[in-house]
C-alpha positions in Angstrom: 48.1 -32.3 -23.4 44.8 -30.6 -22.9 42.8 -28.6 -25.6 42.7 -24.9 -25.5 39.7 -23.1 -26.7 39.3 -19.7 -28.2 36.0 -18.0 -27.4 34.4 -14.7 -27.4 34.4 -13.2 -23.8 32.4 -10.6 -21.8 34.0 -7.3 -20.5 33.5 -8.4 -17.0 36.6 -10.7 -18.2 38.8 -7.9 -18.6 41.0 -7.7 -14.9 41.6 -11.1 -15.3 43.1 -10.4 -18.9 45.1 -7.4 -17.5 46.5 -9.5 -15.0 47.3 -12.5 -17.9 49.1 -9.4 -19.9 50.8 -8.0 -16.2 52.2 -11.5 -15.8 53.2 -11.4 -19.6 55.0 -8.9 -19.9 56.4 -8.9 -16.9 59.9 -9.4 -18.1 58.9 -7.2 -21.4 62.5 -5.3 -22.5 60.1 -1.8 -22.2 58.7 -2.6 -18.8 62.0 -3.3 -17.4 63.3 0.1 -18.5 60.3 1.6 -17.2 60.2 -0.3 -13.9 63.5 -1.9 -13.4 62.4 -3.3 -9.9 61.3 -6.3 -10.0 58.6 -5.7 -7.3 57.7 -2.5 -8.2 57.2 -3.9 -11.8 54.8 -6.6 -10.3 53.4 -4.2 -8.2 52.7 -1.7 -10.8 51.9 -3.3 -14.6 49.3 -4.8 -12.8 47.4 -1.5 -12.7 48.8 -0.2 -16.2 47.3 -3.2 -17.8 44.0 -2.8 -16.3 44.2 1.1 -17.3 44.6 -0.1 -20.9 42.3 -2.6 -21.5 39.4 -0.9 -19.6 39.6 2.6 -21.4 41.1 1.8 -24.5 38.7 -0.3 -25.4 36.2 0.7 -23.8 32.7 -0.2 -26.1 35.3 0.2 -29.7 36.1 -3.8 -29.7 36.0 -7.2 -28.7 37.7 -9.8 -26.4 38.5 -13.4 -27.2 40.1 -15.5 -24.8 42.0 -18.7 -24.4 40.9 -21.2 -22.0 42.9 -24.9 -21.0 41.5 -27.0 -18.5 39.3 -24.0 -17.2 42.3 -21.9 -16.9 43.0 -18.5 -18.5 46.0 -18.9 -20.9 45.2 -16.2 -23.7 43.4 -13.2 -24.7 43.0 -10.3 -27.9 41.1 -7.0 -27.7 40.3 -6.4 -31.3 39.4 -2.4 -32.7 36.2 -2.4 -34.7 36.8 -0.9 -37.9 36.9 3.0 -37.8 36.3 2.1 -34.0 39.9 3.1 -32.4 38.3 6.7 -31.0 40.5 8.4 -32.7 41.5 9.2 -36.2 45.3 6.6 -37.8 46.8 8.0 -40.3 46.9 5.4 -43.4 50.1 3.9 -44.4 51.9 5.0 -46.7 50.7 3.6 -50.1 47.2 2.5 -48.7 44.0 4.1 -49.4 42.3 5.5 -46.6 39.5 3.9 -47.1 41.4 0.4 -46.7 43.2 1.6 -43.2 40.3 0.6 -41.2 40.9 -3.2 -41.0 40.1 -5.0 -37.6 43.3 -5.0 -35.8 44.5 -6.5 -32.5 45.6 -3.3 -30.2 47.1 -6.2 -27.7 47.2 -10.3 -28.2 49.2 -12.9 -27.0 49.0 -16.4 -26.1 51.3 -17.9 -23.1 51.6 -21.5 -23.1 
């Protein structure tokens, strides 16, 4: 089996990441409910995920990709602490100053 390498990637890779997410979520129950027709879902999810990755993470996070045999097989978009563009409430029992840890907004790995 080929080795999978994870590395930081430039923002110019966002369209490929959006397409990867669209394929990965093609059969996700929430998106099946939202777009019941498979052909419509296949057309709309790439557009939806392009908007997500290009606008939700504009200048606020980092992009890591997983590559195997020169092919993109996974990706993670990360929000940097305090850089989500909107305030989030701290989880119950967590002091507000500890709630800003880096968290993945969208993360997945296709195998």
